[in-house]
Structure formats: C-alpha cells, structure tokens
Backbone of each chain as ProteinMPNN parsed JSONL, in Angstrom:
{"seq_chain_A": "XXXXXXXXXXXXXXXXXXXXXXXXXXXXXXXXXXXXXXXXXXXXXXXXXXXXXXXXXXXXXXXXXXXXXXXXXXXXXXXXXXXXXXXXXXXXXXXXXXXXXXXXXXXXXXXXXXXXXXXXXXXXX", "coords_chain_A": {"N_chain_A": [[198.907, 139.292, 219.047], [200.689, 139.407, 217.361], [200.826, 136.312, 217.202], [198.915, 136.274, 215.258], [199.212, 137.01, 213.034], [201.065, 134.83, 212.374], [199.697, 132.786, 212.69], [198.702, 132.931, 210.038], [200.963, 133.844, 207.354], [201.714, 131.01, 207.803], [199.462, 129.934, 207.208], [199.56, 130.753, 204.326], [201.638, 130.539, 203.034], [202.411, 127.668, 203.266], [199.968, 126.963, 201.853], [200.518, 128.311, 198.768], [202.656, 126.524, 198.883], [202.001, 124.235, 198.816], [200.212, 124.124, 196.313], [202.581, 125.691, 193.909], [202.905, 122.065, 194.743], [201.404, 120.356, 193.794], [200.76, 122.175, 191.155], [203.709, 120.646, 189.635], [203.068, 118.755, 189.012], [201.1, 118.794, 187.632], [201.168, 120.233, 185.648], [201.765, 120.187, 181.679], [203.688, 120.281, 180.72], [207.861, 120.704, 180.237], [208.965, 123.652, 180.587], [206.326, 124.777, 181.115], [206.554, 123.382, 183.879], [209.158, 124.586, 185.29], [208.283, 127.36, 184.931], [206.498, 127.052, 187.118], [207.705, 126.145, 189.283], [209.786, 128.567, 189.829], [207.658, 130.558, 189.866], [206.036, 130.661, 192.226], [206.834, 129.004, 194.218], [208.964, 130.233, 195.593], [207.19, 132.993, 196.456], [205.774, 131.214, 198.442], [207.98, 129.985, 200.314], [208.753, 132.503, 201.309], [206.914, 133.623, 202.484], [206.82, 131.931, 204.682], [208.93, 131.639, 206.257], [209.309, 134.752, 206.643], [206.933, 134.307, 208.317], [208.28, 133.266, 210.168], [210.087, 135.091, 211.512], [208.857, 137.17, 212.813], [207.976, 136.067, 214.402], [210.093, 135.253, 216.257], [211.667, 137.309, 216.129], [213.698, 139.038, 216.408], [217.019, 141.016, 216.0], [218.911, 139.997, 215.079], [218.187, 137.385, 213.79], [215.618, 138.35, 212.282], [217.314, 139.784, 210.373], [218.744, 137.59, 209.279], [216.389, 136.836, 207.922], [216.16, 138.206, 206.283], [218.17, 138.039, 204.22], [217.995, 134.936, 203.699], [215.555, 135.482, 201.675], [216.49, 137.378, 199.943], [218.584, 135.622, 198.948], [217.03, 133.58, 197.769], [215.45, 135.19, 196.107], [217.445, 135.842, 194.371], [218.59, 133.977, 193.199], [216.259, 131.744, 192.016], [215.43, 133.25, 190.07], [217.479, 133.448, 187.956], [218.822, 130.519, 188.169], [216.354, 128.361, 186.589], [216.356, 129.969, 183.876], [218.785, 128.971, 183.853], [218.591, 126.17, 183.397], [216.306, 125.938, 181.842], [217.147, 126.864, 179.6], [219.028, 125.265, 179.399], [218.006, 122.929, 178.902], [215.802, 123.256, 176.712], [218.575, 123.552, 174.469], [219.176, 120.051, 174.837], [217.175, 119.93, 173.612], [213.909, 119.182, 174.792], [210.64, 118.592, 174.407], [208.128, 120.865, 173.25], [204.367, 121.197, 174.57], [202.164, 120.308, 173.205], [199.996, 121.849, 172.082], [201.128, 123.841, 172.531], [201.971, 128.206, 171.116], [203.607, 129.22, 170.038], [206.646, 129.247, 169.243], [209.626, 131.528, 169.826], [211.934, 130.993, 169.713], [212.866, 129.135, 167.991], [214.895, 128.187, 164.872], [216.657, 130.734, 165.363], [219.408, 130.006, 167.586], [222.865, 128.808, 167.191], [222.342, 125.32, 166.342], [225.823, 124.239, 166.809], [226.983, 125.755, 168.537], [225.873, 126.954, 170.214], [225.387, 129.409, 170.149], [223.36, 132.902, 170.033], [221.61, 134.333, 167.665], [221.282, 136.518, 167.678], [222.876, 137.745, 169.089], [226.555, 139.15, 169.326], [229.515, 138.479, 166.577], [232.522, 137.585, 166.882], [234.132, 138.661, 164.727], [233.251, 140.75, 164.201], [234.005, 142.654, 166.391], [236.181, 143.915, 165.922], [236.25, 145.636, 164.554]], "CA_chain_A": [[198.608, 140.236, 217.843], [202.102, 138.609, 216.617], [200.337, 135.267, 216.575], [197.682, 136.825, 214.244], [199.96, 137.729, 212.376], [202.538, 133.663, 212.405], [199.418, 132.286, 211.344], [198.013, 133.547, 208.481], [201.974, 133.698, 207.258], [201.892, 130.26, 207.329], [198.792, 129.261, 206.253], [199.839, 130.776, 203.427], [202.764, 130.03, 202.404], [202.073, 126.801, 202.962], [199.298, 126.656, 200.492], [201.672, 128.44, 198.355], [204.163, 125.594, 198.459], [200.784, 123.056, 197.988], [200.165, 124.523, 195.023], [203.713, 125.141, 193.408], [204.018, 121.023, 193.876], [199.838, 120.308, 192.511], [201.361, 122.477, 190.334], [204.688, 120.681, 189.446], [202.574, 117.497, 188.98], [199.77, 118.58, 187.093], [201.773, 120.488, 183.962], [201.684, 119.142, 180.832], [205.431, 120.692, 180.42], [208.524, 121.361, 181.474], [208.579, 125.419, 180.946], [205.3, 125.693, 182.195], [206.636, 123.497, 185.416], [209.454, 125.521, 185.742], [207.603, 128.271, 186.158], [205.554, 127.363, 189.075], [208.763, 126.515, 190.621], [210.448, 129.691, 190.32], [206.985, 131.863, 191.211], [204.467, 130.152, 194.208], [207.448, 128.137, 195.471], [209.928, 131.028, 196.398], [206.126, 132.395, 197.43], [205.415, 130.512, 199.733], [208.617, 130.785, 201.436], [209.203, 134.095, 201.571], [206.036, 133.627, 203.505], [207.228, 131.174, 205.648], [210.341, 132.756, 206.499], [208.711, 135.617, 207.451], [206.313, 133.916, 209.656], [209.952, 132.906, 211.55], [211.343, 136.308, 211.44], [207.71, 137.464, 213.671], [207.859, 134.56, 215.573], [211.677, 134.769, 217.054], [211.487, 138.842, 217.076], [214.96, 139.479, 217.419], [217.367, 141.867, 215.125], [220.165, 139.202, 214.324], [217.232, 136.314, 213.033], [215.125, 139.284, 211.355], [218.607, 139.749, 209.205], [219.222, 136.175, 208.904], [215.446, 135.678, 207.272], [215.894, 138.346, 205.027], [219.18, 137.076, 203.494], [217.288, 133.915, 202.941], [214.674, 135.644, 201.51], [217.283, 138.042, 199.521], [218.869, 135.149, 198.123], [216.384, 132.863, 197.148], [214.296, 135.874, 194.514], [218.037, 136.579, 193.657], [218.778, 132.602, 192.525], [215.688, 131.566, 191.631], [215.265, 133.336, 188.067], [219.027, 132.134, 187.641], [218.333, 128.639, 187.796], [215.402, 129.125, 185.955], [216.821, 129.91, 183.266], [219.973, 128.202, 183.337], [217.826, 124.924, 183.69], [215.583, 125.689, 181.095], [218.512, 127.494, 178.671], [220.271, 123.639, 178.752], [216.846, 121.794, 178.045], [215.945, 123.79, 175.202], [219.702, 122.78, 173.8], [218.565, 119.629, 174.401], [215.825, 119.323, 173.077], [213.011, 118.674, 175.751], [209.294, 119.213, 173.674], [207.066, 121.616, 174.021], [203.248, 121.349, 174.976], [201.488, 120.373, 172.311], [199.685, 123.081, 172.109], [202.162, 125.64, 172.776], [201.402, 128.259, 169.915], [204.816, 130.078, 169.216], [207.85, 128.954, 169.729], [210.376, 132.193, 169.169], [213.511, 130.979, 170.008], [213.399, 128.412, 166.678], [216.136, 128.354, 164.712], [217.612, 131.255, 166.418], [220.356, 129.677, 167.589], [222.964, 128.198, 165.996], [223.125, 124.16, 166.509], [226.622, 123.461, 166.801], [227.977, 126.49, 169.242], [225.169, 127.272, 170.944], [225.261, 130.783, 170.39], [222.279, 133.493, 169.49], [221.563, 134.407, 166.325], [221.37, 138.484, 167.767], [224.287, 138.276, 169.374], [227.269, 139.729, 168.483], [230.396, 138.03, 166.693], [233.878, 138.199, 166.741], [234.986, 138.93, 163.918], [232.193, 141.864, 164.404], [234.785, 142.996, 167.406], [237.842, 144.042, 165.333], [236.484, 146.937, 163.156]], "C_chain_A": [[199.8, 139.328, 216.892], [200.9, 137.228, 215.948], [199.254, 134.51, 215.594], [198.597, 136.49, 213.016], [201.208, 136.316, 212.077], [201.222, 133.094, 211.962], [198.755, 132.664, 209.982], [199.658, 133.76, 207.343], [202.129, 132.141, 206.569], [201.296, 129.426, 206.788], [198.891, 129.325, 204.948], [200.774, 130.507, 202.356], [202.575, 128.139, 202.805], [201.228, 126.126, 201.644], [200.274, 127.474, 199.14], [202.526, 127.142, 197.823], [203.313, 124.758, 198.158], [200.702, 123.292, 196.381], [200.856, 124.157, 193.891], [203.225, 123.554, 193.15], [202.275, 120.197, 193.101], [200.817, 120.868, 191.126], [202.495, 121.695, 189.338], [203.88, 119.07, 189.252], [201.301, 117.568, 187.361], [199.687, 119.3, 185.119], [202.046, 120.201, 182.738], [203.312, 119.366, 180.353], [206.893, 121.453, 180.96], [209.095, 122.51, 181.665], [208.048, 125.547, 181.133], [205.868, 125.158, 183.977], [207.739, 124.335, 186.334], [209.657, 127.118, 186.227], [206.731, 128.818, 186.951], [206.276, 127.6, 190.168], [209.168, 128.065, 190.611], [208.921, 130.735, 190.842], [206.346, 131.476, 192.325], [205.5, 129.605, 194.462], [208.438, 129.204, 196.474], [208.769, 131.973, 197.311], [206.504, 132.696, 198.382], [206.699, 130.344, 200.984], [209.408, 131.236, 202.199], [208.178, 134.524, 202.719], [206.378, 132.925, 204.747], [208.319, 131.738, 207.075], [209.403, 134.124, 207.496], [207.691, 135.689, 208.463], [208.08, 133.678, 210.749], [210.542, 133.85, 211.189], [210.242, 136.735, 212.477], [207.709, 136.593, 214.728], [209.468, 134.852, 216.703], [211.85, 136.231, 217.51], [212.517, 140.124, 217.31], [215.984, 140.082, 215.94], [217.659, 141.047, 214.026], [219.153, 137.979, 213.588], [216.7, 137.051, 212.146], [216.458, 139.493, 209.588], [219.036, 138.652, 208.133], [217.734, 135.369, 207.504], [215.758, 136.715, 205.913], [217.167, 138.61, 204.169], [219.152, 136.629, 203.048], [216.348, 134.614, 201.398], [215.377, 136.719, 200.161], [217.547, 137.011, 198.331], [218.551, 133.449, 197.504], [215.496, 133.43, 195.753], [215.526, 136.197, 194.28], [218.346, 134.707, 192.063], [217.832, 131.992, 191.446], [215.168, 131.574, 190.234], [216.786, 132.957, 187.376], [219.06, 130.343, 187.046], [217.869, 128.11, 187.007], [215.964, 128.942, 184.872], [217.386, 129.15, 182.129], [219.698, 126.981, 182.804], [216.985, 124.814, 182.161], [216.351, 126.061, 179.618], [218.864, 125.605, 177.961], [218.862, 122.886, 178.047], [216.642, 121.907, 177.119], [217.135, 123.178, 173.933], [218.97, 121.269, 173.672], [217.509, 118.158, 173.951], [214.197, 118.743, 173.682], [211.636, 119.393, 174.316], [208.298, 119.744, 174.778], [205.392, 121.027, 174.014], [203.043, 121.337, 173.819], [200.838, 121.767, 171.545], [200.025, 124.433, 172.096], [201.953, 126.444, 171.193], [202.57, 128.485, 168.933], [205.816, 129.486, 170.337], [208.843, 129.781, 169.18], [211.67, 131.803, 169.07], [213.85, 130.135, 168.63], [214.025, 128.829, 165.172], [216.734, 129.849, 164.668], [219.04, 130.738, 166.686], [220.731, 128.731, 167.068], [223.619, 126.744, 167.035], [224.216, 123.65, 167.409], [227.227, 124.372, 167.987], [227.346, 127.178, 170.064], [224.72, 128.924, 170.947], [223.466, 131.689, 169.187], [222.558, 133.794, 168.441], [221.817, 136.522, 166.807], [222.918, 138.814, 168.321], [226.151, 138.212, 168.837], [229.22, 139.48, 167.667], [231.555, 138.101, 166.661], [234.354, 138.894, 166.29], [234.11, 140.774, 163.754], [233.305, 143.186, 165.114], [235.99, 144.083, 166.834], [237.573, 145.457, 164.347], [235.742, 147.822, 164.035]], "O_chain_A": [[199.561, 138.719, 215.849], [200.365, 137.129, 214.844], [198.889, 133.378, 215.276], [198.393, 135.597, 212.194], [202.268, 136.684, 211.572], [201.276, 132.776, 210.774], [198.543, 131.976, 208.984], [199.244, 133.842, 206.187], [202.472, 131.899, 205.412], [201.727, 128.48, 206.128], [198.514, 128.392, 204.239], [200.633, 130.316, 201.148], [202.897, 127.578, 201.757], [201.544, 125.264, 200.823], [200.79, 126.558, 198.499], [202.915, 126.881, 196.685], [203.586, 124.226, 197.082], [201.157, 122.575, 195.49], [200.604, 123.252, 193.096], [203.04, 123.224, 191.978], [202.227, 119.613, 192.019], [201.415, 120.153, 190.322], [202.348, 122.0, 188.154], [204.681, 118.177, 189.529], [200.916, 116.763, 186.513], [198.984, 119.154, 184.119], [203.169, 119.705, 182.832], [203.938, 118.555, 179.672], [207.031, 122.384, 181.754], [209.736, 122.684, 182.702], [208.076, 126.637, 181.704], [205.787, 125.864, 184.982], [207.582, 124.698, 187.5], [210.343, 127.771, 187.014], [206.321, 129.911, 187.344], [206.179, 128.298, 191.178], [208.751, 128.735, 191.555], [208.934, 131.462, 191.835], [206.225, 132.179, 193.327], [205.314, 129.473, 195.671], [208.629, 129.079, 197.683], [208.927, 132.014, 198.531], [207.095, 133.576, 199.008], [206.523, 130.505, 202.192], [210.207, 130.942, 203.088], [208.361, 135.377, 203.587], [206.158, 133.469, 205.829], [208.296, 132.039, 208.268], [209.056, 134.213, 208.674], [207.477, 136.615, 209.246], [208.541, 134.05, 211.828], [211.566, 133.695, 210.522], [210.866, 136.666, 213.536], [207.336, 136.745, 215.892], [209.542, 134.5, 217.88], [212.081, 136.57, 218.671], [212.486, 141.239, 217.831], [215.691, 139.594, 214.849], [217.265, 141.02, 212.86], [219.659, 137.675, 212.508], [217.045, 136.751, 211.003], [216.347, 139.364, 208.369], [219.416, 138.649, 206.962], [217.735, 134.392, 206.755], [215.667, 136.301, 204.757], [217.067, 139.532, 203.359], [219.7, 136.736, 201.951], [216.557, 134.199, 200.258], [214.561, 136.822, 199.245], [217.115, 137.147, 197.186], [219.281, 132.564, 197.057], [215.04, 132.786, 194.809], [215.386, 137.28, 193.713], [218.3, 134.535, 190.845], [218.213, 131.727, 190.306], [214.723, 130.693, 189.499], [216.983, 132.244, 186.392], [219.222, 129.556, 186.113], [218.546, 127.276, 186.407], [216.217, 127.765, 184.613], [217.189, 128.827, 180.958], [220.362, 126.574, 181.851], [217.023, 123.802, 181.462], [216.027, 125.449, 178.6], [218.911, 125.044, 176.866], [218.78, 122.417, 176.912], [217.003, 121.07, 176.292], [216.843, 122.599, 172.887], [218.262, 121.064, 172.686], [217.253, 116.955, 173.916], [213.481, 117.988, 173.024], [211.782, 120.364, 173.573], [207.893, 119.543, 175.923], [205.3, 120.167, 173.139], [203.577, 122.202, 173.125], [201.287, 122.443, 170.62], [199.553, 125.538, 171.829], [201.801, 125.754, 170.184], [202.684, 128.211, 167.738], [205.822, 129.331, 171.558], [209.299, 129.344, 168.124], [212.454, 132.352, 168.296], [214.947, 130.331, 168.108], [213.561, 129.744, 164.492], [217.412, 130.038, 163.658], [219.887, 131.125, 165.881], [220.031, 127.86, 166.551], [224.531, 126.702, 167.861], [224.023, 122.941, 168.397], [228.114, 123.756, 168.578], [227.945, 128.022, 170.73], [223.866, 129.453, 171.659], [222.845, 131.285, 168.204], [223.71, 133.62, 168.043], [222.417, 137.414, 166.208], [223.74, 139.7, 168.091], [226.721, 137.366, 168.147], [230.12, 140.188, 168.117], [231.785, 139.212, 166.184], [235.006, 139.787, 166.832], [234.612, 141.738, 163.177], [233.444, 144.306, 164.623], [236.516, 144.949, 167.533], [238.376, 146.095, 163.665], [235.507, 148.98, 163.689]]}, "seq_chain_B": "XXXXXXXXXXXXXXXXXXXXXXXXXXXXXXXXXXXXXXXXXXXXXXXXXXXXXXXXXXXXXXXXXXXXXXXXXXXXXXXXXXXXXXXXXXX", "coords_chain_B": {"N_chain_B": [[192.973, 127.696, 219.211], [196.445, 126.181, 220.055], [198.977, 127.73, 219.351], [201.962, 126.511, 218.258], [200.15, 123.762, 218.296], [198.988, 124.19, 216.067], [200.793, 124.417, 214.031], [201.924, 122.278, 214.043], [200.11, 120.091, 213.582], [198.352, 121.404, 211.2], [200.251, 123.028, 209.065], [203.073, 121.425, 208.954], [202.024, 118.606, 208.293], [200.928, 119.267, 205.559], [202.943, 120.561, 205.05], [204.409, 118.081, 203.79], [202.945, 115.911, 202.5], [203.003, 117.764, 200.069], [205.505, 117.893, 199.085], [205.3, 114.922, 198.721], [203.969, 114.78, 197.203], [205.47, 115.908, 195.068], [208.035, 113.988, 194.483], [206.803, 112.348, 193.821], [206.32, 113.382, 190.895], [209.41, 114.018, 190.813], [210.317, 110.907, 190.394], [208.566, 110.195, 188.163], [209.258, 111.975, 186.077], [209.49, 112.399, 182.786], [211.835, 113.464, 181.263], [215.349, 114.731, 181.54], [215.377, 116.577, 182.887], [213.458, 116.912, 183.93], [213.318, 116.293, 186.248], [215.843, 117.46, 187.369], [213.726, 120.125, 187.654], [212.645, 119.377, 190.021], [213.872, 118.242, 191.805], [215.212, 120.256, 193.174], [212.768, 122.013, 193.476], [212.053, 120.064, 195.799], [214.552, 120.892, 197.185], [213.65, 123.267, 198.204], [211.548, 123.22, 199.162], [211.777, 121.611, 201.402], [213.576, 123.758, 202.836], [211.301, 124.726, 203.409], [210.039, 123.786, 205.354], [211.921, 123.22, 207.404], [212.316, 126.059, 207.87], [210.017, 126.187, 209.776], [210.127, 124.317, 211.759], [211.439, 125.35, 212.883], [210.673, 127.765, 214.296], [209.015, 125.824, 215.783], [210.162, 124.286, 217.906], [211.408, 126.115, 218.739], [214.011, 127.361, 218.405], [216.102, 129.11, 217.331], [218.144, 128.63, 216.08], [218.224, 127.012, 213.338], [217.906, 127.615, 210.856], [220.44, 128.32, 210.198], [221.038, 126.174, 208.919], [218.644, 126.297, 207.382], [219.889, 128.464, 205.603], [221.955, 127.343, 204.104], [221.011, 124.754, 202.858], [219.036, 126.639, 200.952], [221.872, 127.523, 199.738], [223.258, 125.286, 198.606], [220.729, 124.341, 197.253], [220.385, 125.899, 195.057], [223.031, 125.818, 193.838], [223.345, 122.732, 193.19], [221.729, 123.128, 191.432], [222.723, 125.109, 189.207], [224.857, 123.179, 188.751], [223.521, 120.938, 187.289], [222.614, 121.993, 184.747], [224.55, 123.331, 183.914], [226.391, 120.738, 183.289], [224.778, 119.088, 181.274], [224.019, 120.701, 179.05], [227.164, 121.023, 178.664], [227.388, 118.315, 178.308], [225.555, 117.977, 175.808], [226.55, 119.719, 173.652], [228.923, 117.812, 173.374], [227.876, 115.388, 171.893]], "CA_chain_B": [[193.963, 126.61, 219.204], [197.605, 126.959, 220.344], [199.896, 127.855, 217.218], [202.277, 125.335, 218.348], [199.565, 122.403, 217.866], [198.793, 124.333, 214.805], [202.35, 124.031, 213.345], [202.94, 120.996, 214.131], [199.471, 119.555, 212.705], [197.985, 121.573, 210.392], [201.693, 123.65, 208.608], [203.425, 121.059, 208.853], [201.641, 117.672, 206.918], [200.279, 119.984, 204.115], [204.165, 121.199, 204.014], [204.819, 116.88, 203.574], [202.083, 116.002, 201.52], [203.313, 118.184, 199.169], [207.148, 116.527, 199.128], [205.339, 113.336, 198.658], [203.84, 115.121, 195.253], [206.841, 116.371, 194.162], [208.861, 112.867, 194.66], [206.088, 111.692, 192.171], [207.336, 113.739, 189.24], [210.963, 112.865, 190.159], [210.358, 109.644, 189.593], [208.05, 109.617, 187.143], [209.996, 113.177, 185.08], [209.791, 111.625, 180.983], [213.147, 113.75, 180.549], [216.448, 114.699, 182.93], [215.442, 117.8, 183.376], [212.26, 117.36, 184.858], [214.149, 115.458, 188.017], [216.523, 118.589, 188.204], [213.81, 120.724, 188.725], [211.802, 119.161, 190.862], [215.032, 118.565, 193.038], [215.476, 122.484, 193.421], [211.462, 122.78, 194.434], [212.176, 119.497, 196.684], [215.21, 121.262, 198.407], [213.043, 124.924, 197.653], [210.465, 122.995, 200.245], [212.87, 121.618, 202.145], [213.709, 125.845, 203.32], [209.973, 125.139, 204.362], [210.221, 122.457, 206.896], [213.607, 123.485, 208.319], [211.553, 127.232, 208.756], [207.952, 125.418, 210.253], [210.293, 123.577, 212.447], [212.565, 126.216, 213.888], [209.563, 127.424, 215.175], [208.237, 124.283, 216.982], [211.606, 123.471, 218.501], [212.359, 127.667, 219.018], [215.536, 127.131, 218.37], [217.208, 130.327, 215.609], [219.603, 127.868, 214.955], [217.918, 125.719, 212.44], [217.806, 129.585, 209.857], [221.864, 128.767, 209.078], [220.853, 125.163, 207.996], [217.678, 126.065, 206.038], [220.633, 129.351, 204.392], [223.179, 126.629, 203.499], [220.256, 124.039, 201.724], [218.574, 127.152, 199.799], [222.841, 127.361, 198.408], [223.246, 124.054, 197.855], [219.989, 123.851, 195.726], [221.108, 126.614, 193.675], [224.898, 125.062, 192.935], [222.971, 121.921, 191.839], [220.595, 123.341, 189.585], [223.716, 125.3, 188.023], [225.653, 122.625, 188.305], [223.538, 120.02, 186.499], [222.561, 122.217, 183.511], [225.324, 123.399, 183.145], [226.894, 119.199, 182.748], [223.568, 118.887, 181.046], [224.249, 121.58, 178.38], [227.819, 120.603, 177.755], [226.626, 116.296, 177.429], [224.677, 117.636, 174.974], [227.685, 119.449, 172.769], [230.388, 116.846, 173.089], [228.281, 114.197, 171.605]], "C_chain_B": [[195.311, 126.61, 218.942], [198.308, 127.228, 218.821], [200.853, 127.232, 217.565], [201.672, 123.48, 217.149], [199.134, 123.031, 216.064], [199.692, 124.162, 213.759], [202.514, 122.9, 213.11], [201.6, 120.025, 213.503], [198.68, 120.134, 212.174], [199.285, 121.915, 209.302], [202.498, 122.249, 208.058], [203.545, 119.215, 207.663], [201.528, 118.517, 206.04], [202.109, 120.167, 204.102], [204.545, 118.612, 203.008], [203.786, 116.039, 202.373], [202.188, 116.395, 200.182], [205.408, 118.117, 198.72], [206.226, 115.656, 198.903], [204.649, 113.944, 196.914], [204.85, 114.943, 194.588], [207.621, 115.43, 193.915], [208.44, 112.35, 193.579], [206.386, 111.909, 191.051], [208.61, 113.598, 189.394], [210.962, 111.6, 190.091], [209.394, 109.747, 188.541], [208.315, 110.98, 185.727], [210.57, 112.077, 183.895], [211.683, 112.526, 181.08], [214.579, 114.217, 181.875], [216.197, 116.144, 183.181], [214.255, 118.336, 183.948], [212.893, 116.838, 186.521], [214.407, 116.793, 188.63], [215.793, 119.812, 188.927], [212.873, 120.644, 189.548], [212.781, 119.379, 191.882], [215.673, 119.72, 193.269], [213.936, 122.387, 194.423], [211.749, 121.503, 195.615], [213.013, 120.069, 197.864], [214.074, 122.696, 199.507], [211.791, 123.979, 199.385], [210.787, 122.576, 201.322], [213.38, 122.438, 203.716], [212.817, 125.31, 204.708], [209.649, 124.656, 206.029], [210.562, 122.651, 208.209], [212.625, 124.933, 209.561], [210.262, 126.627, 210.398], [208.839, 125.314, 212.429], [210.972, 124.211, 213.294], [211.743, 126.292, 214.829], [208.844, 126.724, 216.49], [208.782, 123.838, 217.985], [211.713, 125.453, 219.478], [213.473, 127.889, 219.509], [216.177, 128.146, 216.695], [218.25, 129.533, 215.193], [219.868, 127.198, 213.84], [218.168, 126.741, 210.608], [218.712, 128.819, 208.679], [221.353, 127.62, 208.359], [219.851, 125.661, 206.164], [218.884, 127.559, 204.673], [221.541, 128.429, 203.815], [222.156, 125.647, 202.911], [219.664, 125.381, 200.766], [220.201, 127.225, 198.215], [222.99, 126.557, 198.21], [222.481, 123.595, 196.521], [219.995, 124.726, 195.092], [222.141, 126.085, 193.056], [224.21, 123.811, 192.847], [222.467, 122.063, 191.332], [221.881, 124.26, 188.798], [224.785, 124.245, 187.918], [225.417, 121.091, 187.359], [222.889, 120.58, 184.681], [224.534, 123.077, 183.297], [226.643, 122.178, 182.333], [225.747, 118.63, 181.663], [223.896, 119.214, 178.968], [225.61, 120.669, 177.241], [228.17, 118.299, 176.95], [226.511, 116.679, 175.736], [225.84, 118.229, 173.476], [228.727, 118.359, 172.361], [229.395, 115.937, 171.657], [227.668, 115.263, 169.76]], "O_chain_B": [[195.662, 126.953, 217.813], [198.082, 126.933, 217.648], [201.115, 127.066, 216.374], [202.097, 122.733, 216.268], [199.035, 122.292, 215.084], [199.329, 123.773, 212.649], [203.132, 122.433, 212.153], [202.026, 119.073, 212.848], [197.63, 119.554, 212.455], [199.431, 120.971, 208.525], [202.538, 122.016, 206.849], [204.376, 118.789, 206.861], [202.611, 118.459, 205.458], [202.617, 119.868, 203.021], [204.816, 118.273, 201.856], [204.324, 115.64, 201.34], [201.711, 115.759, 199.242], [206.072, 118.553, 197.78], [207.265, 115.04, 198.664], [204.916, 113.498, 195.798], [205.134, 114.095, 193.741], [208.267, 115.73, 192.911], [209.098, 111.96, 192.615], [206.687, 111.068, 190.203], [209.244, 113.133, 188.447], [211.972, 111.169, 189.534], [209.761, 108.883, 187.744], [207.707, 110.941, 184.658], [211.521, 111.296, 183.921], [212.65, 111.789, 180.887], [214.476, 113.865, 183.05], [217.063, 116.785, 183.778], [213.958, 119.472, 184.317], [212.675, 117.259, 187.657], [213.886, 117.316, 189.615], [216.199, 120.442, 189.904], [212.225, 121.633, 189.89], [212.756, 120.315, 192.681], [216.857, 119.815, 193.591], [213.87, 122.589, 195.635], [211.655, 122.053, 196.713], [212.694, 119.981, 199.049], [213.872, 122.93, 200.698], [211.545, 124.541, 200.452], [210.231, 123.016, 202.329], [213.505, 122.102, 204.894], [213.014, 125.293, 205.924], [209.267, 125.012, 207.144], [210.107, 122.491, 209.342], [212.369, 125.028, 210.762], [210.047, 126.845, 211.59], [208.527, 125.764, 213.531], [211.166, 123.764, 214.424], [211.668, 125.583, 215.832], [208.389, 127.015, 217.596], [208.25, 123.158, 218.862], [212.057, 125.692, 220.635], [213.885, 128.382, 220.559], [216.493, 127.843, 215.544], [219.031, 129.673, 214.252], [220.937, 126.839, 213.346], [218.552, 126.299, 209.525], [218.528, 128.608, 207.48], [221.145, 127.821, 207.163], [220.017, 125.563, 204.948], [218.761, 127.632, 203.451], [222.0, 128.878, 202.765], [222.623, 125.617, 201.772], [219.867, 125.131, 199.578], [220.17, 127.134, 196.987], [222.933, 126.567, 196.98], [222.83, 123.025, 195.487], [219.405, 124.422, 194.055], [222.177, 125.895, 191.841], [224.704, 123.469, 191.773], [222.335, 121.279, 190.392], [221.95, 124.001, 187.597], [225.62, 124.38, 187.024], [226.283, 120.351, 186.89], [222.759, 119.837, 183.708], [225.331, 123.083, 182.358], [227.422, 122.395, 181.405], [226.026, 117.515, 181.221], [223.96, 118.423, 178.027], [225.555, 120.119, 176.141], [228.651, 117.604, 176.055], [227.022, 116.108, 174.773], [226.009, 117.515, 172.487], [229.205, 118.148, 171.247], [229.952, 115.792, 170.57], [227.745, 114.701, 168.668]]}, "name": "protein", "num_of_chains": 2, "seq": "XXXXXXXXXXXXXXXXXXXXXXXXXXXXXXXXXXXXXXXXXXXXXXXXXXXXXXXXXXXXXXXXXXXXXXXXXXXXXXXXXXXXXXXXXXXXXXXXXXXXXXXXXXXXXXXXXXXXXXXXXXXXXXXXXXXXXXXXXXXXXXXXXXXXXXXXXXXXXXXXXXXXXXXXXXXXXXXXXXXXXXXXXXXXXXXXXXXXXXXXXXXXXXXXXXXXXXXX"}
C-alpha cells in the first residue's frame, strides 16, 4: 500500500520538475520564468520529499521533511520577489506582447522608492 | 516492477534530463538575472535528486544535506539580487 503512494508521489514530483525545466527554457520572458520556478518546482520538490517521508515512516524523518517543505514554501516567494525587483531595476525587458506594466514611473530611479511609500518628512508631522 | 528499479531507471533519469534542460538556460540566459533564476532552479532540482537517492540507498541522513542545500539556494538568490540592485544604484 505504501509503495503505491511512493510510486504516485515520486512520479508526480518528477513530472512537475520536468515541466518547470521545460518552462524555464520555453518561456519568452524573465518574469514568466520566475513564476514557473517558484510554483511548479516547489510543488514537485514537496511531492518528492513527501514520498521520502512515506518511505521512511519515522517521526524524526517526517518532521525533518516537513521542515524542508516549510522552508521551501517560505523562501521561494521571497527569493523570487527579490530577484524580480532587482531585475526590474536593472532594466530587464518584458515580453513584447505583454500588455500592462503597472510599475512604470512608480519607482524613483535614483533611490528605488515606490511612489506610494511613506516619505521621511511626513513622519515628523 | 520493483520500487528501487522504478526510482533508479525512471525517476532519476527524468530529474537528470530536467537538470540538463535547465543548464541550457543557464548557459544561454541573455541577462545575469536569468542565470540567477536558473541556478536557483538547478539547486532545487538537486534537492529532489538527493531525496530520491536517499530512498534508493535507504539512508535518511542525506535529507540533512537536502536541507542545507535549500538554505544555500535561498542565500545565493538573496545575495545575488542584493548585489545586482546595489551595482545598479552605484552606476
């Protein structure tokens, strides 16, 4: 019974990682590639680690696997946001067919502050 | 089919092929940010390979290495993006 779960989970995980790899090569734009990396790869890794947790069936190993999955779920969006923000500032072009750029003229090019962000002079009043 | 054979002959080759495909983007990547993203994905795939290998060799100790690799991947991405942004500010 456990073996069937391991078969299913590892197959799904490997398929999602393969999809993420194909997406990273085929996507036309850096920002679309970032979205593929954060979603599909994190899901695939979670499934494969779940298969490992079922295989060993021990409380210590299961808690370790849960810690890894939680860490991945916490850090993947943070890292993706940081690299996306940095590459927006360094002038990485968007795809030609993209319709909206909501961040255009919203950022101060010198200080990298958002226009909606609170200014330091306003705080004193 | 045995579970170990399935992991060894199906799952590990699929992960290896996806590593090669990601490496193409790592070599091609037009900008530095593309390379950082694909390096992050390479390390993430490495965690998956380590997990499958720990099942295959029946050694749960390898999962510790997977945890440290996840930490290093996150630290690398954060450091790269921090210095990318800093370099842009100075110029």
